[in-house]
N, C-alpha and C positions, 0 to 999 in steps of 0.2 A: 589891198582890196580883196575881197573875196566874192566869187561869182558862183551861184549855185543854179543849175539849168536842168530842166526835164522837158522832154517832148515825149507825148504818148498819143495812142489813137492811130488814125490812118488806116488804110485798107487792111494791113496785116495786124495792127494792134500792138506793134512793138514799141516799147518804152526805151528811150535813150537819156542817159544822165551824164552830167559833167559837174565836177566841183572843182574850181581853180582858185588857188591862192596866188595872187599875181607876184607876191614877193618872192616866190620860189622859181619865177621865169627869168630867163636872160633879159638884160635891160631893154632891148629893142622890142622883144615880144611883149614884154610887161607893158611898155608905154603904148604900144599899138592896142593891145587888148583893153587896157584902162581907157584910152580915148574912145573906143568903140562902146564901151559900157557907159561912159559919161554922156555920150550922144543920145542915149535912150531917154526920151522925155515920158517918164511914167504917167504924168498927169495928162498926156495927150494921146494916150492909147484909146482908140475908138471903142465905143460900146459894142457888144456882140451883135452880130446880125441875126434878126430873128428867123425862124424856120429851122428845118432839121439840120443836124450837124454831123451826119453819118459820114464816116470816113474822112473827117477833117483832123488835122492834128491839133492837139491841145498842148499848150506851153505853160510852164511855171518858171519864172525868173526872179531870183533874189540877188540884189547886189548890196553888199555890206562894205562900208568904207569908214573906219574909225567908229563913231558913235551914230553914224547914218546908216539906215537899212531901208531899202525899197524892195516891195515884192509885188508882182503882177501875175495874174493868170490870164490867158487870153487864147484865142483860137486863131487859125491860118488867116481868116478874114480881117483880123485885127492887126496883123503884123504891118508896121509902118515902114517905109523905105529906109529910115534911120536905124531901125531895128535889125533889118535883115542882114547886114554885114556881121553883126555880133553873133546873130543866131547861127549863121552859116559857120562862123569859126568855131562856135561851142559844139556844133554838131560834129566838126572834125575832131574835137577833143573828146566827144562822148563815147561811152562804152554802151 
């Protein structure tokens, strides 16, 4: 599985990115990260909330696994509880 992640915006406007190929991770970390990625229901990401979005983080997430690929762009207000653990882990890995 390959996971590409980008968070931009926020008060400081700093962009952080991570690109992870889970096949290169130790087995326990690979399994944990893939479980977090598989928990993301792309079709259930809420629509953006209307109104100004100044200082909110913007996210772009792409998960590729074999011939399947899912991509979503969303803002802080759209992050679901199921997505938060994956985003937090990717932020730890981001530069």
